[in-house]
C-alpha positions in Angstrom: 0.0 0.0 0.0 1.2 3.4 -0.8 1.7 6.2 1.7 0.2 8.7 -0.8 -2.7 8.1 -3.2 -4.1 10.4 -5.9 -7.8 10.1 -6.8 -8.7 11.3 -10.3 -12.0 12.3 -11.7 -12.4 13.3 -15.4 -8.6 13.2 -15.9 -7.7 15.5 -13.1 -6.5 14.9 -9.6 -9.3 15.8 -7.1 -7.5 14.8 -3.9 -4.0 13.5 -3.1 -3.5 12.3 0.5 -2.6 9.3 2.7 -5.0 6.4 2.3 -6.4 7.1 5.8 -7.1 10.8 5.0 -8.8 9.8 1.7 -11.0 7.4 3.6 -11.9 9.6 6.7 -11.4 13.1 5.3 -12.5 13.2 1.7 -12.6 16.6 -0.1 -15.8 15.9 -2.0 -18.6 13.5 -2.7 -16.8 11.8 -5.5 -13.8 10.9 -3.3 -16.0 9.9 -0.4 -18.0 7.5 -2.6 -14.9 6.2 -4.5 -13.0 5.2 -1.5 -15.2 2.6 0.2 -18.8 2.4 1.5 -20.1 5.7 2.8 -23.3 7.4 3.9 -24.0 10.7 2.2 -26.7 12.7 3.9 -28.2 16.0 2.7 -28.1 18.6 5.4 -28.4 22.4 6.1 -25.9 24.4 8.1 -27.8 26.0 11.0 -24.8 27.5 13.0 -21.0 27.2 13.6 -19.1 27.2 16.9 -15.8 28.7 17.9 -14.0 25.4 17.0 -15.1 25.5 13.4 -17.6 22.7 14.0 -21.0 23.0 12.3 -24.4 22.5 13.7 -26.3 21.0 10.8 -29.8 19.8 10.4 -30.4 16.4 8.8 -33.4 14.1 9.2 -35.0 16.9 11.3 -32.2 16.5 13.9 -29.3 18.8 14.8 -25.9 17.1 14.3 -22.5 18.4 15.4 -19.7 17.8 12.9 -16.3 19.2 11.8 -16.8 21.5 8.9 -13.7 22.2 6.8 -15.7 23.8 4.0 -16.6 27.5 4.0 -20.4 27.4 4.4 -22.6 29.9 6.0 -25.8 29.5 7.9 -28.5 28.1 5.6 -26.0 26.5 3.2 -26.9 23.1 1.7 -24.2 20.6 2.5 -23.6 16.8 2.6 -22.7 15.1 5.9 -20.6 12.0 5.3 -19.7 9.2 7.6 -18.5 5.6 7.3 -20.9 2.7 8.2 -18.4 1.3 10.7 -18.4 4.5 12.7 -22.1 4.2 13.6 -22.8 2.9 17.1 -26.3 1.6 18.2 -28.0 1.7 21.5 -31.2 0.1 22.7 -32.3 3.2 24.6 -31.4 6.9 24.3 -28.0 8.0 25.7 -26.8 11.5 26.6 -24.5 12.0 23.6 -24.6 14.3 20.6 -25.8 13.1 17.2 -28.3 10.5 18.3 -30.9 9.4 15.8 -34.0 7.2 16.5 -34.2 4.4 13.9 -35.8 1.1 13.0 -33.6 -1.7 11.7 -34.9 -2.6 8.2 -32.3 -5.2 7.2 -29.5 -7.2 8.8 -26.9 -9.0 6.7 -24.3 -11.3 8.3 -21.0 -11.0 6.4 -18.7 -13.1 8.5 -16.4 -10.7 10.4 -19.0 -7.9 10.3 -22.8 -7.4 10.2 -24.2 -4.8 7.9 -27.5 -3.3 8.7 -29.8 -0.7 7.0 -31.6 1.5 9.4 -34.6 3.8 8.7 -34.2 7.1 10.5 -37.5 8.0 12.2 -39.3 11.2 13.0 -42.0 9.8 15.3 -43.3 6.9 13.2 -42.3 8.4 9.8 -39.2 7.3 8.0 -37.2 10.4 7.0 -34.1 8.7 5.7 -31.9 5.6 5.6 -28.3 4.9 6.6 -26.1 1.9 6.4 -24.1 0.8 9.5 -21.7 -2.0 10.2 -20.7 -3.7 13.5 -19.5 -6.8 15.2 -21.5 -9.9 14.5 -21.9 -10.8 18.2 -23.3 -7.4 19.0 -25.8 -6.4 16.4 -29.3 -5.2 16.4 -32.1 -7.4 15.2 -34.3 -6.7 12.1 -37.4 -4.8 13.0 -36.0 -3.5 16.3 -36.1 0.2 17.3 -32.7 1.6 18.1 -30.8 4.8 18.7 -27.9 5.4 16.3 -25.0 7.5 17.5 -22.8 9.3 14.9 -19.7 10.4 16.8 -19.0 14.1 15.7 -15.3 13.3 14.9 -16.5 10.5 12.5 -18.6 12.9 10.5 -17.5 15.3 7.8 -19.3 18.1 6.1 -18.8 18.5 2.3 -20.1 21.1 0.0 -23.4 20.1 -1.6 
């Protein structure tokens, strides 16, 4: 494996970085989607804090996430995070970025379990995300869970 990788789109380099940075800190949607499985969630910037983090609204919920792109209040953005960074809980916990969800699909893949979750606003499905976790500790299909998106695992991209 190389210590630097260049991703090209349409014959031009769109990002050059370490494999880890390409995976966890993509510059745009193309790179995020090109380098592995990813969730791409439409959102709107509602505020920014002194650390440069953004408060964005997605699925009717406020999320805190690093925001390296220049985007003012009201800007349409995309929040990206990897399926393995999602943590699930059986009951609400006092942590940021917690989304109520219903598990729609669970697929055993050997060393991991992948599940698709419907994000809920009351009983209404407002979006879907893909998550991955350990096979011995995974939610069951049809169960209601609370999905935690750690702020440091999320990234805001220009829409």
